[in-house]
ZASE-910228 format. One record per residue (C-alpha): residue in one letter; x, y, z. Coordinates in steps of 0.1 Angstrom, whole numbers, padded with zeros to 4 digits, always signed. Last residue first. Example, Ala and Ser with C-alpha at 12.3 -4.5 7.8 and 13.67 -1.06 7.14 Angstrom:
<sites>
S+0137-0011+0071
A+0123-0045+0078
</sites>
This chain:
<sites>
H-0316-0282+0018
V-0329-0314+0006
A-0360-0332-0009
L-0379-0300-0008
T-0415-0297-0013
P-0425-0262-0024
E-0445-0239-0003
C-0475-0230-0025
A-0494-0208+0000
L-0479-0205+0037
P-0504-0197+0060
A-0498-0167+0082
A-0483-0169+0117
S-0446-0158+0105
P-0465-0125+0093
N-0475-0115+0128
A-0496-0084+0119
G-0485-0050+0137
R-0476-0036+0106
P-0490-0040+0075
P-0468-0045+0043
A-0457-0010+0029
P-0469-0003-0008
R-0445-0003-0034
E-0434+0031-0047
D-0400+0022-0042
P-0403-0006-0068
D-0410+0021-0098
G-0426+0001-0124
V-0423-0037-0127
L-0436-0036-0163
A-0415-0009-0171
R-0386-0030-0161
V-0397-0057-0182
E-0404-0034-0214
E-0365-0022-0211
P-0352-0057-0204
S-0366-0062-0239
G-0394-0080-0262
A-0414-0088-0232
A-0435-0125-0231
L-0413-0137-0202
A-0422-0106-0184
K-0457-0108-0188
Q-0459-0142-0173
A-0437-0129-0146
L-0462-0102-0136
V-0491-0125-0135
R-0468-0147-0112
C-0461-0118-0091
E-0497-0107-0085
E-0505-0143-0074
L-0475-0143-0051
N-0485-0108-0036
L-0457-0083-0027
S-0451-0061+0004
R-0432-0087+0025
I-0409-0095-0004
Q-0397-0058-0007
A-0391-0060+0033
K-0369-0090+0029
V-0348-0076-0002
A-0342-0043+0019
P-0333-0060+0049
I-0306-0083+0032
S-0289-0061+0008
P-0262-0048+0029
L-0248-0088+0031
S-0248-0092-0006
V-0278-0117-0019
S-0292-0150-0017
L-0330-0153-0029
E-0343-0186-0023
D-0373-0205-0037
V-0376-0191-0072
G-0410-0200-0087
L-0411-0174-0116
G-0432-0151-0099
I-0406-0146-0071
L-0382-0140-0098
I-0404-0115-0111
P-0413-0097-0078
V-0375-0099-0071
A-0362-0085-0105
H-0372-0047-0106
P-0358-0043-0070
D-0322-0061-0080
S-0309-0080-0050
A-0313-0117-0069
L-0304-0100-0100
G-0267-0100-0087
G-0264-0134-0090
C-0270-0163-0060
I-0305-0173-0071
G-0319-0204-0053
V-0338-0232-0069
F-0348-0263-0045
R-0355-0296-0061
D-0386-0316-0059
E-0382-0334-0092
G-0404-0317-0113
H-0394-0284-0093
A-0362-0288-0107
G-0370-0287-0143
Q-0396-0262-0140
V-0373-0237-0119
T-0348-0241-0144
L-0368-0235-0176
A-0381-0204-0157
I-0345-0193-0155
L-0339-0198-0188
Q-0370-0181-0200
L-0358-0149-0178
V-0325-0149-0194
A-0339-0145-0227
P-0365-0122-0213
N-0337-0098-0208
L-0338-0091-0168
G-0302-0102-0167
D-0290-0073-0186
V-0258-0073-0202
K-0267-0043-0226
P-0249-0018-0203
A-0217-0039-0206
L-0215-0040-0242
K-0194-0009-0248
P-0166-0013-0218
H-0169-0051-0217
G-0170-0061-0182
R-0204-0084-0187
D-0189-0101-0216
M-0216-0103-0241
A-0227-0137-0256
L-0262-0128-0246
T-0267-0160-0229
Y-0233-0164-0218
Q-0233-0132-0205
T-0268-0134-0186
L-0257-0168-0172
D-0226-0154-0161
N-0244-0129-0137
T-0275-0150-0132
G-0254-0174-0112
I-0286-0199-0104
S-0284-0218-0074
F-0298-0256-0080
F-0302-0284-0055
D-0299-0321-0051
A-0284-0327-0086
E-0287-0361-0101
R-0324-0364-0112
A-0327-0325-0115
F-0296-0325-0139
Q-0321-0344-0164
A-0350-0315-0157
A-0324-0286-0158
M-0311-0296-0194
V-0323-0260-0209
A-0308-0245-0179
A-0275-0265-0178
A-0269-0259-0214
P-0272-0222-0207
V-0245-0220-0189
E-0241-0206-0152
V-0264-0228-0134
M-0243-0237-0104
I-0247-0269-0092
G-0260-0288-0060
T-0247-0318-0038
P-0260-0325-0006
I-0238-0339+0017
T-0216-0374+0019
P-0213-0393+0050
L-0181-0397+0066
G-0160-0424+0070
L-0129-0403+0059
R-0120-0427+0027
E-0156-0430+0019
A-0162-0396+0018
E-0133-0388-0003
E-0150-0414-0027
A-0182-0401-0027
M-0163-0367-0037
I-0148-0378-0065
A-0183-0395-0080
K-0201-0365-0073
V-0175-0347-0091
E-0175-0371-0123
R-0212-0370-0122
L-0216-0336-0124
E-0190-0331-0152
G-0208-0361-0175
L-0240-0344-0170
T-0226-0314-0187
A-0223-0275-0183
I-0214-0272-0145
M-0197-0237-0142
P-0193-0237-0105
F-0202-0269-0083
M-0221-0266-0050
V-0213-0282-0018
S-0242-0283+0012
V-0244-0278+0048
R-0277-0279+0064
K-0266-0285+0102
G-0275-0317+0119
A-0245-0337+0117
P-0215-0312+0115
A-0199-0302+0080
A-0164-0295+0085
R-0148-0326+0076
L-0169-0329+0043
I-0156-0296+0037
A-0120-0302+0041
R-0120-0334+0024
L-0143-0315-0007
Q-0112-0291-0010
T-0083-0316-0006
R-0102-0336-0036
L-0104-0303-0059
L-0068-0296-0056
E-0059-0335-0061
P-0082-0335-0093
R-0062-0307-0112
D-0081-0310-0143
L-0114-0318-0126
G-0105-0287-0103
V-0100-0263-0129
R-0131-0276-0152
V-0152-0267-0122
G-0148-0233-0128
R-0128-0221-0155
E-0107-0235-0185
G-0120-0221-0215
L-0153-0203-0227
F-0144-0174-0204
P-0108-0173-0213
N-0115-0171-0251
D-0082-0170-0268
E-0065-0186-0238
K-0032-0181-0220
P-0022-0209-0201
I-0036-0212-0168
P-0014-0206-0138
L-0020-0219-0106
Y+0002-0198-0084
S-0010-0165-0089
L-0047-0174-0091
P-0068-0164-0123
K-0103-0148-0119
D-0113-0134-0153
G-0114-0168-0169
G-0102-0191-0146
V-0111-0196-0108
D-0145-0211-0088
L-0129-0230-0058
T-0158-0253-0045
R-0192-0232-0035
I-0201-0241+0000
I-0238-0235+0007
V-0245-0229+0044
P-0283-0232+0047
G-0303-0218+0075
D-0306-0235+0112
T-0287-0204+0124
G-0253-0201+0140
V-0235-0183+0111
A-0203-0179+0129
E-0204-0222+0139
I-0205-0225+0099
I-0179-0198+0091
A-0154-0211+0122
R-0158-0250+0103
Y-0152-0235+0071
S-0118-0216+0080
E-0106-0248+0101
Y-0110-0273+0076
Q-0093-0249+0047
Q-0063-0247+0069
D-0067-0284+0076
E-0066-0293+0041
T-0039-0273+0028
P-0041-0239+0013
A-0029-0234-0022
D+0005-0216-0026
A+0019-0180-0026
R-0012-0166-0013
E-0032-0137-0019
M-0062-0158-0027
F-0070-0192-0021
L-0088-0188+0011
F-0112-0162-0001
E-0116-0184-0032
S-0141-0203-0009
R-0172-0179-0021
L-0198-0191+0001
L-0232-0190-0015
G-0268-0191+0000
V-0255-0186+0034
G-0281-0184+0061
E-0312-0166+0072
G-0301-0131+0070
G-0317-0106+0092
L-0288-0082+0091
G-0275-0091+0127
A-0275-0129+0119
I-0254-0124+0089
K-0224-0101+0099
K-0203-0128+0115
A-0203-0147+0084
D-0190-0118+0064
K-0158-0115+0085
L-0155-0154+0084
G-0151-0151+0043
G-0169-0143+0010
I-0203-0140+0014
N-0234-0143-0005
A-0261-0142+0021
A-0295-0157+0024
V-0331-0149+0019
E-0359-0176+0020
I-0389-0169+0005
R-0422-0176+0022
H-0455-0173+0007
G-0483-0161+0028
D-0505-0139+0008
Q-0489-0106+0020
T-0455-0123+0010
I-0434-0137+0038
A-0398-0126+0042
P-0394-0134+0079
E-0394-0106+0103
H-0355-0101+0115
A-0348-0072+0093
H-0375-0050+0106
A-0357-0022+0122
Q-0331-0029+0092
D-0358-0021+0067
E-0368+0009+0090
E-0335+0022+0087
R-0329+0017+0054
K-0360+0032+0044
L-0351+0064+0063
E-0319+0063+0045
A-0334+0062+0011
R-0358+0089+0020
D-0330+0110+0034
Q-0312+0103-0002
A-0346+0112-0023
A-0349+0144-0002
R-0312+0151-0010
I-0318+0147-0045
R-0349+0166-0045
T-0336+0193-0026
I-0303+0193-0049
E-0326+0194-0081
E-0352+0222-0067
A-0323+0244-0059
G-0309+0241-0094
P-0275+0225-0101
H-0248+0248-0106
L-0223+0220-0118
R-0230+0185-0126
L-0203+0160-0126
T-0208+0129-0146
G-0195+0091-0149
K-0230+0075-0148
G-0221+0056-0118
A-0202+0085-0104
D-0230+0109-0102
L-0214+0137-0084
I-0239+0167-0080
A-0225+0202-0077
A-0228+0234-0057
T-0197+0258-0066
G-0183+0265-0031
N-0145+0266-0046
P-0146+0278-0081
V-0145+0253-0111
D-0114+0258-0133
L-0098+0224-0122
V-0130+0206-0138
A-0121+0222-0170
P-0096+0194-0174
E-0125+0171-0181
T-0123+0141-0156
G-0101+0111-0161
A-0111+0098-0124
L-0144+0102-0110
A-0154+0091-0075
P-0182+0080-0054
L-0166+0069-0016
G-0175+0033-0004
L-0143+0034+0015
S-0131+0002-0003
R-0141+0018-0037
A-0123+0051-0029
L-0091+0029-0022
I-0093+0010-0053
A-0096+0041-0073
V-0068+0058-0054
H-0045+0026-0065
S-0053+0032-0102
T-0074+0008-0120
A-0107+0028-0129
G-0085+0056-0140
G-0059+0083-0130
R-0056+0122-0138
V-0080+0148-0140
T-0096+0138-0107
C-0128+0141-0092
F-0141+0134-0055
G-0164+0124-0034
M-0189+0133+0000
V-0158+0145+0019
R-0170+0157+0054
T-0180+0127+0076
R-0158+0104+0051
D-0125+0119+0066
L-0098+0112+0040
S-0067+0095+0052
A-0065+0066+0028
T-0069+0090-0002
D-0042+0114+0007
S-0019+0084+0011
P-0027+0068-0020
T-0023+0101-0038
L-0049+0124-0053
D-0045+0139-0088
E-0051+0170-0107
A-0074+0176-0080
I-0112+0184-0070
L-0129+0173-0039
I-0165+0173-0033
A-0169+0188+0000
N-0202+0181+0023
Q-0185+0195+0052
P-0152+0216+0046
Y-0118+0197+0045
E-0088+0200+0060
L-0055+0182+0045
R-0031+0171+0066
P-0002+0190+0058
L+0033+0174+0050
E+0057+0193+0068
A+0084+0205+0054
G+0119+0194+0071
T+0135+0194+0034
L+0146+0162+0033
L+0117+0145+0051
A+0093+0164+0031
L+0111+0151-0002
V+0110+0114+0012
R+0071+0116+0015
R+0068+0137-0019
G+0083+0108-0035
V+0063+0081-0021
D+0034+0098-0034
R+0049+0108-0068
V+0060+0069-0075
D+0025+0060-0068
N+0009+0085-0089
A+0031+0071-0118
R+0016+0039-0109
Q-0015+0048-0134
A+0009+0043-0163
L+0013+0006-0153
L-0025+0000-0153
E-0030+0017-0183
N-0003+0003-0204
R+0011+0021-0231
L+0039+0036-0209
A+0042+0079-0208
A+0031+0078-0171
L+0060+0055-0162
R+0086+0077-0175
N+0069+0106-0161
A+0070+0092-0126
H+0106+0083-0132
T+0119+0114-0144
N+0099+0132-0118
V+0111+0109-0089
A+0149+0113-0099
A+0147+0150-0103
R+0129+0153-0069
W+0157+0131-0056
A+0183+0150-0066
F+0170+0185-0055
A+0162+0169-0018
A+0198+0153-0021
S+0215+0185-0029
K+0234+0188-0059
G+0272+0185-0063
K+0278+0167-0093
S+0278+0133-0070
I+0242+0145-0059
A+0231+0144-0094
S+0239+0110-0103
E+0232+0096-0069
A+0197+0107-0074
I+0193+0091-0108
E+0206+0057-0096
L+0186+0058-0061
L+0153+0062-0084
D+0169+0031-0105
P+0176+0011-0070
D+0141+0015-0059
S+0144+0026-0020
V+0110+0043-0020
L+0092+0021-0044
E+0095-0012-0021
E+0082+0005+0004
H+0054+0018-0016
A+0045-0017-0027
A+0038-0026+0009
F+0015+0003+0011
I-0005-0009-0016
A-0008-0044-0003
A-0019-0030+0030
K-0048-0016+0012
A-0060-0049-0004
A-0052-0069+0031
D-0076-0046+0050
S-0078-0071+0081
K-0080-0040+0103
A-0043-0053+0120
H-0033-0053+0083
L-0044-0020+0078
Q-0022-0010+0108
A+0007-0029+0098
R+0010-0011+0063
I+0007+0022+0077
A+0037+0017+0101
G+0055+0001+0073
L+0053+0032+0052
Q+0063+0053+0082
G+0096+0034+0088
K+0101+0033+0048
A+0101+0072+0052
T+0124+0074+0079
E+0147+0048+0060
I+0145+0068+0031
A+0152+0101+0052
A+0184+0088+0063
S+0197+0075+0030
L+0191+0109+0015
H+0208+0128+0043
R+0236+0106+0041
R+0242+0109+0005
E+0241+0146+0008
D+0268+0146+0033
D+0291+0125+0014
V+0285+0147-0017
G+0289+0177+0000
D+0264+0205+0013
G+0245+0203-0019
E+0233+0230-0044
E+0200+0230-0056
A+0179+0241-0027
V+0143+0226-0023
A+0110+0243-0020
I+0080+0219-0018
E+0054+0228-0042
T+0019+0232-0025
H-0005+0203-0035
K-0038+0220-0046
V-0072+0203-0036
Q-0098+0222-0049
F-0134+0221-0029
V-0168+0219-0049
E-0197+0217-0028
G-0219+0189-0022
V-0242+0164-0036
A-0231+0124-0039
L-0240+0094-0060
G-0220+0063-0064
P-0197+0044-0082
S-0159+0044-0078
A-0136+0054-0102
T-0162+0056-0133
V-0143+0076-0158
G-0151+0114-0164
L-0176+0140-0177
L-0181+0176-0169
V-0219+0187-0172
D-0225+0228-0164
P-0209+0235-0197
D-0231+0212-0217
E-0216+0197-0250
S-0198+0171-0224
K-0162+0161-0237
R-0151+0125-0233
R-0117+0111-0223
S-0102+0082-0242
A-0067+0094-0244
E-0069+0112-0208
A-0080+0080-0191
P-0055+0061-0207
A-0070+0029-0232
S-0077-0005-0217
A-0114+0004-0198
S-0125+0019-0230
V-0150+0046-0219
S-0187+0047-0235
A-0198+0019-0213
P-0184+0035-0179
A-0152+0016-0167
P-0153-0020-0150
A-0139-0020-0117
P-0107-0036-0115
A-0102-0074-0110
S-0081-0084-0082
S-0051-0109-0089
E-0037-0106-0053
D-0005-0108-0070
G+0023-0126-0047
S+0047-0130-0075
G+0024-0149-0100
Q+0035-0184-0089
A+0056-0185-0117
L+0074-0154-0114
V+0082-0167-0079
E+0096-0199-0089
S+0114-0185-0118
L+0128-0160-0089
R+0140-0188-0065
A+0154-0212-0093
V+0173-0182-0110
A+0185-0170-0079
A+0198-0205-0062
D+0218-0211-0096
A+0231-0176-0093
K+0241-0176-0061
E+0280-0173-0069
G+0273-0147-0097
S+0258-0143-0126
A+0216-0146-0133
I+0192-0146-0162
V+0157-0150-0156
H+0137-0153-0189
V+0103-0142-0193
K+0074-0152-0216
D+0042-0131-0216
G+0010-0146-0209
R-0003-0117-0190
A+0018-0086-0196
V+0051-0077-0188
E+0057-0039-0196
L+0092-0037-0193
A+0089-0005-0175
M+0071-0023-0145
I+0106-0044-0143
S+0126-0011-0143
T+0103+0006-0117
V+0106-0018-0092
S+0142-0023-0096
R+0163-0052-0083
A+0155-0074-0112
N+0172-0051-0136
A+0154-0052-0169
Q+0161-0067-0202
R+0145-0062-0237
D+0152-0087-0264
G+0123-0108-0259
V+0114-0107-0222
Q+0146-0108-0201
L+0149-0103-0165
R+0179-0096-0149
I+0198-0109-0116
A+0236-0097-0109
T+0245-0119-0079
G+0268-0103-0049
H+0236-0104-0024
F+0209-0127-0034
S+0184-0111-0010
K+0177-0082-0032
A+0161-0104-0062
V+0134-0113-0035
N+0127-0078-0029
A+0127-0070-0065
I+0105-0094-0074
V+0079-0091-0044
A+0077-0052-0055
A+0073-0061-0092
P+0042-0080-0079
R+0027-0048-0065
A+0037-0025-0090
H+0026-0041-0121
L+0039-0074-0138
G+0009-0085-0156
S-0026-0075-0148
A-0038-0110-0149
N-0008-0121-0136
P+0002-0159-0148
I+0033-0147-0167
L+0048-0178-0186
I+0082-0186-0175
A+0107-0194-0202
E+0135-0217-0191
S+0162-0202-0167
T+0194-0187-0176
V+0225-0191-0156
P+0254-0171-0164
A+0285-0189-0179
A+0305-0205-0153
D+0335-0191-0138
S+0314-0177-0110
G+0319-0211-0095
E+0289-0231-0085
G+0308-0260-0079
G+0321-0289-0104
E+0358-0280-0099
A+0363-0250-0075
A+0372-0222-0095
A+0411-0214-0101
H+0424-0182-0085
L+0429-0153-0104
E+0455-0126-0104
L+0444-0094-0121
T+0459-0064-0138
L+0435-0037-0150
L+0439-0009-0172
L+0472-0014-0189
D+0480+0013-0215
R+0481+0011-0256
G+0448-0003-0270
A+0428+0026-0257
V+0450+0053-0241
V+0448+0060-0204
S+0447+0087-0178
G+0450+0089-0142
S+0449+0057-0123
A+0453+0020-0132
K+0444-0009-0109
E+0462-0036-0099
W+0441-0063-0082
R+0448-0095-0062
E+0430-0126-0055
V+0403-0122-0085
R+0378-0151-0089
D+0354-0136-0064
S+0352-0106-0089
N+0328-0129-0113
A+0314-0100-0133
I+0350-0086-0136
V+0338-0047-0146
V+0349-0022-0169
Q+0325+0008-0166
T+0321+0036-0192
L+0315+0071-0179
V+0290+0084-0206
S+0266+0106-0180
R+0232+0109-0177
A+0222+0101-0210
H+0207+0121-0244
T+0236+0151-0246
A+0268+0130-0237
I+0249+0100-0258
F+0246+0122-0289
D+0280+0137-0285
L+0299+0103-0280
D+0280+0086-0310
F+0290+0049-0304
E+0310+0021-0319
I+0309-0013-0305
L+0332-0043-0302
P+0363-0031-0320
T+0388-0058-0317
G+0419-0044-0298
T+0425-0076-0280
Q+0413-0105-0299
V+0378-0118-0305
R+0359-0150-0306
D+0323-0143-0317
G+0297-0164-0299
V+0277-0131-0294
K+0277-0110-0321
V+0303-0082-0327
K+0305-0045-0346
A+0272-0035-0325
T+0265+0000-0335
F+0252+0026-0308
G+0237+0059-0308
Q+0203+0047-0305
G+0200+0012-0293
K+0171+0019-0267
L+0183+0048-0255
A+0167+0040-0221
V+0196+0014-0220
T+0219+0044-0218
D+0214+0052-0181
I+0247+0056-0174
G+0275+0052-0199
I+0289+0025-0219
H+0288-0008-0199
M+0317-0033-0206
L+0315-0065-0184
V+0343-0088-0184
E+0337-0126-0169
A+0369-0142-0163
G+0373-0178-0169
E+0412-0180-0180
A+0406-0183-0216
T+0384-0152-0212
R+0347-0143-0214
L+0338-0112-0228
T+0305-0091-0218
V+0289-0064-0239
A+0269-0034-0230
H+0255-0005-0251
G+0237-0022-0279
A+0204-0020-0264
A+0197-0053-0271
H+0228-0061-0246
L+0255-0083-0261
T+0266-0113-0240
M+0293-0137-0239
V+0313-0126-0265
E+0345-0149-0264
G+0380-0138-0252
D+0411-0119-0263
C+0418-0090-0241
P+0406-0052-0237
A+0384-0059-0267
M+0380-0023-0282
L+0350+0004-0276
V+0349+0029-0304
A+0340+0066-0295
D+0371+0086-0281
V+0374+0109-0254
P+0359+0084-0225
D+0355+0090-0188
I+0366+0055-0178
S+0353+0036-0147
I+0369+0006-0128
G+0363-0028-0118
D+0347-0047-0088
G+0312-0067-0096
V+0275-0065-0107
M+0266-0057-0072
K+0299-0036-0067
Q+0283-0006-0048
A+0294+0017-0071
F+0280-0004-0101
V+0245-0005-0088
P+0249+0027-0068
D+0256+0047-0104
P+0272+0082-0098
I+0309+0068-0102
R+0329+0072-0069
E+0332+0035-0056
I+0343+0025-0095
P+0374+0048-0091
W+0373+0071-0122
I+0400+0069-0149
Q+0402+0096-0175
G+0400+0086-0212
S+0410+0062-0241
L+0386+0036-0246
P+0390-0003-0238
A+0422+0001-0217
L+0442-0031-0218
L+0435-0060-0194
R+0462-0079-0182
L+0452-0117-0165
T+0476-0135-0143
A+0466-0170-0134
M+0472-0185-0100
</sites>
């Protein structure tokens, strides 16, 4: 046993650490100790020792004594937010100091007026070493009076004794596309909480955050590619660092979904308020597209009533119990919502409310609330103050994605506040044909909207990356965010047209305009019903040329819908669905079962084309970090990822080969092929795996997304069994314009004659070797593009599920020879606008004759296909 005596580092009144308004210290998460309400402004060394840590904000320092004790001194509560202002460090890490040495000078008046408290904590971070405590009471004088007398037992030799220095991880490169926003932060905090008695921090540069706090992590503003260190002290420090390092390196469970692009004139990376446009027409209000679509209706203003709270409490203990009970109830409610969404296979929505579960018990929120409760405030008053403080802090961040999470804090805050006060959160009732207007809607509001009454909504706050926008897109609900504030003054009942695709809300439209738009919507609905009624008829032009219309799908749920919509197979199975929202890669058997189920669900003689994993660039995987690249779209993505990590590719190919039954048209397709060497390498890998399994190989195709593949189509056609043109990537690579760029996106048009020339080259090279050519990009379902693609000789159009009936109906209205003439004119055009003008209005096409049996018509110009 060793005895250690600590003198008071400050003069002032002593407080038991259990009573201070800071749950992290009061619950002894950092360690046991004592607190001082100081009357002087120089923190002195309470004993001899070495400076282990000195926080970059200057408010905290840790000494390690000869006996192995770690003495942490933390000046004030929430003083890290001062970012060093008011503090002057007199030592540096590694300095050896003696009792009474000045460690930190601080401005007592400044801190008292800018922080929640100046209470200064003196704790033993490795408290498990302390066998017996003697704590002073009353008041103490710095450098004279004993504060703590400790008897320390020896640490277990060679073990994970907490007398060791804090454990620090290697630098971890953050792979998350959007950094550590709400959902990954919630995962990190949840893991950190499982290591009881261990202090865990994340460090980026000279900034640190409590790893148990979602808001603290988010406030670090960690971006993709940033280097993060995990620092832990306590008996489980090694295990904590290892586990947190693994979680961070694997993406912290992030789903890595890309937000919808903002309109061309608004920067997607700047906050909506900062980039807000202003219309010159008083009847046209502008905003940011949160969810595309067109709606006609009447304005209905949504205003949340303020929940009244009493300021004074009924006793500290009672108010703490009230708050704890309300938080547990709220967590139960959020868990129920999450479970319901999981039951509906809606993982994206469920993840939002899983993050809310973590936010509602965030230690930084509790810290502020506890501080106010300890001063006699009611739990409701304290909680409301905590929520407002944290929401405002997030809203002020430079990172738009993180700033928009302030709305999530307000949402969970309102839920708990209602439970504390007994107030009912009213389920909002809306009139028919409502276009909702609000300063902001919460995720809870949006998830419960009645789609039969609500046509769309506009909010003043928020942006395309908010959780409200994500929910709106999942509901198919037109929505604007960052709308001009004048929208809040529009009276209820005002007629309006919400064109979310263009980012406008038009007020007081004329009766003729409303009639015209509603008539167009009615015609579109009638046409949709008509197209669906004939969806199972083959897509044969009026002069007898058949085009295969298949589906782009992302899983089993989509596969089951193909037959009902008239789809003739799968032109593109995006296998990424198996790899996303996971902590690690799926096994061979897991992939095999999924592919087999999809092939069985399709249940037709049509093709099932499985694209191998296509990640990188704009589609990262949390557990497959790719080093930060200056030009990610020109770097490691598509097939390059598989070739760089061949075991990942081999596992997937084995699963596909095993799942392909004899007699079915199952093929494999490789993304982003740019060179013949890449094609030969992946074909060799597949041949090796087929031989090991004792199975035949299957047809092998390539995605034509890189101009090089189109230009060399004739050479590729000698070695590839088929081609599928990904027009989205082909267009952006041809034009050197990112299709998600806020200013350039409108110019990224697949009907640009340069892109059409590459499609024509691909078809020419492929048909020269009797190879099949499909289109699986967005151009395949563009009504202006369909006749041109057919005229260029494309054999198959693979489109989104809802587009299948309409595309088949359009094909039945066309004439192949006319399409060929049109295609040649398009190739000679000078711009995509000229091409679209050549096609005219696709909705005015003549309807094919009904009653005839198109499948009995002779097939003109049917290509001879070697495979597929």
